[in-house]
ROSE-4610 file (N, C-alpha, C; in Angstrom, 1 decimal, always signed):
// ROSE-4610
residu = [M/M/M/N/N/N/T/T/T/L/L/L/G/G/G/T/T/T/I/I/I/D/D/D/R/R/R/P/P/P/L/L/L/T/T/T/H/H/H/D/D/D/P/P/P/K/K/K/K/K/K/Q/Q/Q/V/V/V/P/P/P/M/M/M/K/K/K/P/P/P/S/S/S/T/T/T/S/S/S/E/E/E/P/P/P/A/A/A/G/G/G/S/S/S/A/A/A/I/I/I/P/P/P/D/D/D/F/F/F/T/T/T/S/S/S/T/T/T/G/G/G/A/A/A/N/N/N/D/D/D/T/T/T/R/R/R/Q/Q/Q/N/N/N/R/R/R/T/T/T/R/R/R/E/E/E/M/M/M/Q/Q/Q/L/L/L/I/I/I/P/P/P/E/E/E/A/A/A/L/L/L/A/A/A/R/R/R/A/A/A/H/H/H/M/M/M/H/H/H/D/D/D/R/R/R/L/L/L/H/H/H/E/E/E/A/A/A/E/E/E/Q/Q/Q/E/E/E/R/R/R/R/R/R/A/A/A/M/M/M/R/R/R/L/L/L/V/V/V/T/T/T/A/A/A/R/R/R/R/R/R/M/M/M/Q/Q/Q/R/R/R/R/R/R/A/A/A/E/E/E/R/R/R/A/A/A/S/S/S/R/R/R/R/R/R/A/A/A/R/R/R/R/R/R/A/A/A/L/L/L/A/A/A/M/M/M/A/A/A/V/V/V/M/M/M/Q/Q/Q]
num = [1/1/1/2/2/2/3/3/3/4/4/4/5/5/5/6/6/6/7/7/7/8/8/8/9/9/9/10/10/10/11/11/11/12/12/12/13/13/13/14/14/14/15/15/15/16/16/16/17/17/17/18/18/18/19/19/19/20/20/20/21/21/21/22/22/22/23/23/23/24/24/24/25/25/25/26/26/26/27/27/27/28/28/28/29/29/29/30/30/30/31/31/31/32/32/32/33/33/33/34/34/34/35/35/35/36/36/36/37/37/37/38/38/38/39/39/39/40/40/40/41/41/41/42/42/42/43/43/43/44/44/44/45/45/45/46/46/46/47/47/47/48/48/48/49/49/49/50/50/50/51/51/51/52/52/52/53/53/53/54/54/54/55/55/55/56/56/56/57/57/57/58/58/58/59/59/59/60/60/60/61/61/61/62/62/62/63/63/63/64/64/64/65/65/65/66/66/66/67/67/67/68/68/68/69/69/69/70/70/70/71/71/71/72/72/72/73/73/73/74/74/74/75/75/75/76/76/76/77/77/77/78/78/78/79/79/79/80/80/80/81/81/81/82/82/82/83/83/83/84/84/84/85/85/85/86/86/86/87/87/87/88/88/88/89/89/89/90/90/90/91/91/91/92/92/92/93/93/93/94/94/94/95/95/95/96/96/96/97/97/97/98/98/98/99/99/99/100/100/100/101/101/101/102/102/102/103/103/103/104/104/104/105/105/105/106/106/106/107/107/107]
x = [+37.7/+37.5/+36.5/+36.9/+36.0/+35.6/+34.4/+33.9/+32.8/+32.9/+31.9/+30.5/+30.5/+29.3/+29.6/+28.6/+28.8/+27.8/+27.8/+26.9/+25.5/+25.4/+24.1/+23.6/+24.5/+24.1/+24.9/+24.5/+25.3/+25.1/+26.1/+26.1/+25.0/+24.6/+23.5/+22.8/+21.5/+20.7/+20.6/+21.1/+21.1/+22.2/+21.8/+22.8/+23.8/+23.5/+24.4/+25.5/+25.3/+26.3/+27.1/+26.7/+27.4/+28.7/+29.7/+31.0/+30.9/+31.4/+31.3/+32.3/+31.9/+32.7/+34.0/+35.0/+36.3/+36.4/+37.0/+37.1/+38.1/+37.8/+38.7/+39.9/+41.0/+42.2/+42.1/+41.2/+41.0/+40.3/+39.4/+38.7/+39.5/+39.4/+40.1/+39.5/+40.3/+39.8/+38.8/+37.7/+36.7/+35.7/+35.8/+34.8/+33.5/+33.5/+32.3/+31.7/+30.4/+29.8/+30.3/+30.4/+30.9/+30.1/+30.7/+29.9/+28.9/+27.7/+26.7/+26.9/+26.5/+26.5/+25.4/+25.5/+24.5/+23.1/+23.0/+21.7/+21.1/+22.0/+21.5/+21.0/+21.8/+21.4/+20.0/+19.9/+18.7/+17.5/+17.7/+16.6/+16.3/+17.3/+17.1/+16.3/+16.7/+15.9/+14.5/+14.3/+13.0/+12.1/+12.7/+12.0/+11.6/+12.6/+12.3/+11.2/+11.2/+10.1/+8.8/+8.8/+7.5/+7.0/+8.0/+7.6/+7.1/+7.8/+7.4/+6.0/+5.7/+4.4/+3.3/+3.6/+2.7/+2.5/+3.4/+3.3/+2.0/+1.5/+0.2/-1.0/-0.9/-1.9/-1.9/-0.7/-0.6/-1.1/-0.7/-1.1/-2.7/-3.3/-4.7/-5.4/-4.8/-5.4/-5.3/-4.1/-4.0/-4.9/-5.1/-6.0/-7.4/-7.8/-9.2/-9.4/-8.4/-8.4/-8.6/-7.9/-8.0/-9.4/-9.9/-11.2/-12.3/-12.2/-13.2/-13.1/-11.9/-11.7/-12.4/-12.2/-12.8/-14.3/-14.8/-16.3/-16.9/-16.2/-16.7/-16.7/-15.6/-15.6/-16.7/-16.9/-18.0/-19.4/-19.6/-20.8/-21.0/-19.9/-20.0/-20.3/-19.7/-20.0/-21.4/-21.9/-23.3/-24.3/-24.0/-24.8/-24.8/-23.6/-23.5/-24.3/-24.2/-25.0/-26.5/-26.9/-28.3/-28.8/-27.9/-28.3/-28.4/-27.5/-27.6/-28.9/-29.2/-30.4/-31.7/-31.7/-32.9/-32.9/-31.7/-31.7/-32.3/-31.9/-32.4/-33.9/-34.4/-35.8/-36.6/-36.0/-36.6/-36.6/-35.6/-35.5/-36.6/-36.8/-37.8/-39.2/-39.4/-40.7/-41.0/-39.9/-40.0/-40.3/-39.7/-40.0/-41.4/-41.9/-43.3/-44.2/-43.9/-44.8/-44.9/-43.7/-43.7/-44.4/-44.2/-45.0/-46.5/-46.9/-48.3/-48.9/-48.1/-48.5/-48.6/-47.6/-47.6/-48.9/-49.1/-50.3/-51.6/-51.7/-52.9/-53.0/-51.9/-52.0/-52.4/-51.9/-52.1/-53.6/-54.3/-55.7/-56.6]
y = [-24.2/-22.8/-22.1/-21.0/-20.2/-18.9/-18.9/-17.7/-17.2/-15.9/-15.2/-15.1/-14.8/-14.7/-14.4/-14.7/-14.4/-13.4/-13.1/-12.1/-12.8/-14.0/-14.7/-15.0/-15.3/-15.7/-14.8/-13.6/-12.7/-13.2/-12.9/-13.3/-12.7/-11.4/-10.7/-9.9/-9.7/-8.9/-7.5/-7.2/-5.8/-5.0/-3.9/-3.2/-2.5/-2.2/-1.5/-2.4/-3.7/-4.6/-5.3/-5.0/-5.6/-4.9/-5.6/-5.0/-4.4/-3.1/-2.5/-3.2/-3.2/-3.9/-3.1/-3.8/-3.2/-3.0/-1.8/-1.6/-2.6/-3.1/-4.1/-3.4/-4.1/-3.5/-3.5/-4.3/-4.4/-3.2/-2.5/-1.4/-0.1/+0.8/+2.1/+2.9/+3.7/+4.4/+5.4/+5.6/+6.5/+6.1/+4.8/+4.3/+3.9/+3.6/+3.1/+4.3/+4.2/+5.2/+5.1/+6.2/+6.1/+5.3/+4.8/+4.0/+4.9/+4.2/+4.9/+4.7/+5.7/+5.5/+4.5/+3.9/+2.9/+3.5/+4.8/+5.4/+5.7/+6.1/+6.3/+5.0/+4.0/+2.7/+2.2/+2.5/+2.1/+2.9/+4.2/+5.0/+4.6/+4.3/+3.9/+2.6/+1.6/+0.4/+0.6/+1.5/+1.8/+2.4/+3.3/+3.9/+2.9/+2.0/+1.0/+0.1/-0.2/-1.0/-0.4/+0.9/+1.7/+1.7/+1.9/+1.9/+0.6/-0.5/-1.8/-2.1/-1.6/-1.9/-1.1/+0.0/+0.8/+0.3/-0.6/-1.1/-1.8/-2.7/-3.3/-2.4/-1.3/-0.3/+0.5/+0.8/+1.5/+0.7/-0.6/-1.5/-1.7/-1.8/-1.9/-0.6/+0.5/+1.8/+1.9/+1.5/+1.5/+0.5/-0.7/-1.7/-1.1/-0.5/+0.1/+1.2/+2.0/+3.1/+2.4/+1.4/+0.7/+0.1/-0.5/-1.1/-0.1/+1.1/+2.1/+2.7/+2.8/+3.3/+2.3/+1.0/+0.0/+0.1/+0.2/+0.3/+1.5/+2.6/+3.8/+3.6/+3.0/+2.7/+1.8/+0.8/-0.2/+0.5/+1.4/+2.2/+3.0/+3.7/+4.5/+3.7/+2.5/+1.6/+1.2/+0.8/+0.4/+1.6/+2.8/+3.9/+4.1/+3.9/+4.1/+3.0/+1.7/+0.7/+1.0/+1.4/+1.7/+2.9/+3.9/+5.1/+4.6/+3.8/+3.3/+2.5/+1.6/+0.8/+1.7/+2.7/+3.7/+4.4/+4.8/+5.5/+4.6/+3.3/+2.4/+2.3/+2.2/+2.0/+3.3/+4.5/+5.7/+5.8/+5.4/+5.4/+4.4/+3.2/+2.3/+2.9/+3.5/+4.2/+5.3/+6.1/+7.1/+6.6/+5.5/+4.9/+4.4/+3.7/+3.3/+4.4/+5.5/+6.7/+7.3/+7.4/+7.9/+7.0/+5.6/+4.7/+4.8/+4.9/+5.1/+6.4/+7.4/+8.7/+8.6/+8.0/+7.8/+7.0/+5.9/+5.1/+5.9/+6.7/+7.5/+8.6/+9.1/+10.1/+9.5/+8.2/+7.5/+7.1/+6.9/+6.5/+7.6]
z = [+21.4/+20.9/+21.8/+22.3/+23.3/+22.6/+21.9/+21.3/+22.1/+22.3/+23.2/+22.5/+21.2/+20.4/+19.0/+18.1/+16.7/+16.2/+15.0/+14.4/+14.5/+14.1/+14.1/+15.5/+16.4/+17.8/+18.7/+18.9/+19.8/+21.3/+22.1/+23.5/+24.2/+23.8/+24.4/+23.4/+23.5/+22.6/+23.0/+24.2/+24.7/+23.9/+23.2/+22.4/+23.3/+24.5/+25.4/+25.8/+25.9/+26.3/+25.2/+23.9/+22.8/+22.6/+22.1/+21.8/+20.5/+20.3/+19.0/+18.0/+16.8/+15.7/+15.5/+15.3/+15.0/+13.5/+13.1/+11.6/+11.1/+9.9/+9.3/+8.6/+8.5/+7.9/+6.3/+5.8/+4.3/+3.7/+4.6/+4.1/+4.3/+3.3/+3.5/+4.7/+5.3/+6.5/+6.0/+6.8/+6.5/+5.5/+5.1/+4.1/+4.7/+5.9/+6.6/+7.4/+7.8/+8.6/+10.0/+10.7/+12.1/+13.0/+14.1/+15.1/+15.7/+16.0/+16.8/+18.3/+19.0/+20.5/+20.8/+22.0/+22.4/+22.5/+22.9/+23.0/+21.6/+20.7/+19.4/+18.7/+18.9/+18.4/+19.0/+20.3/+20.9/+20.4/+20.2/+19.6/+18.2/+17.4/+16.0/+16.0/+16.9/+16.9/+17.4/+18.4/+18.9/+17.8/+17.0/+15.9/+14.8/+14.5/+13.6/+14.1/+15.3/+15.9/+15.8/+16.1/+16.0/+14.5/+13.6/+12.2/+11.7/+12.2/+11.9/+12.4/+13.6/+14.1/+13.3/+12.7/+11.9/+10.5/+10.0/+8.6/+8.4/+9.2/+8.9/+8.8/+9.7/+9.7/+8.4/+7.9/+6.7/+5.5/+5.5/+4.5/+4.5/+5.6/+5.7/+5.2/+5.5/+5.0/+3.5/+3.0/+1.5/+0.8/+1.5/+0.9/+0.9/+2.0/+2.1/+1.0/+0.8/-0.2/-1.5/-1.9/-3.2/-3.3/-2.2/-2.3/-2.5/-1.8/-2.0/-3.4/-4.0/-5.3/-6.3/-6.1/-7.0/-6.9/-5.7/-5.5/-6.2/-6.1/-6.8/-8.3/-8.8/-10.3/-10.7/-9.9/-10.2/-10.2/-9.2/-9.1/-10.4/-10.8/-12.0/-13.2/-13.3/-14.5/-14.5/-13.3/-13.2/-13.6/-13.1/-13.6/-15.1/-15.7/-17.1/-17.8/-17.4/-18.0/-17.8/-16.7/-16.4/-17.3/-17.5/-18.3/-19.8/-20.3/-21.6/-21.8/-20.9/-20.9/-21.0/-20.2/-20.2/-21.5/-22.1/-23.3/-24.5/-24.5/-25.5/-25.3/-24.1/-23.9/-24.3/-24.1/-24.5/-26.0/-26.7/-28.2/-28.7/-28.1/-28.6/-28.5/-27.3/-27.1/-28.1/-28.4/-29.4/-30.8/-31.2/-32.5/-32.5/-31.4/-31.4/-31.5/-30.8/-30.9/-32.3/-32.9/-34.3/-35.3/-35.1/-35.9/-35.7/-34.5/-34.2/-34.8/-34.7/-35.3/-36.8/-37.4/-38.9/-39.3/-38.5/-38.8/-38.7/-37.7/-37.5/-38.6/-39.1/-40.2/-41.5/-41.7/-43.0/-43.1/-42.0/-42.1/-42.4]
């Protein structure tokens, strides 16, 4: 059997030298998208390659955005905890002052 190439193992990886696929007789005419020219296929592959190269950069940017958002939420939570602690301390000092004043008035 003398096969020139298969889908998984094409004879060449150059899209300009690949044989275009023949439409199958089992599909109705016009059901598939029209064939691309070799330059169009090349441009599409080049764009995909560029997009694929930018994916890790976009993922890193999204990851950093999430990390910054988490850090800001954590800072807000810490400020809230600190504010509540200071409020409790102020309330205790206020009660001590009232008690001291009441003791002074009672004597």
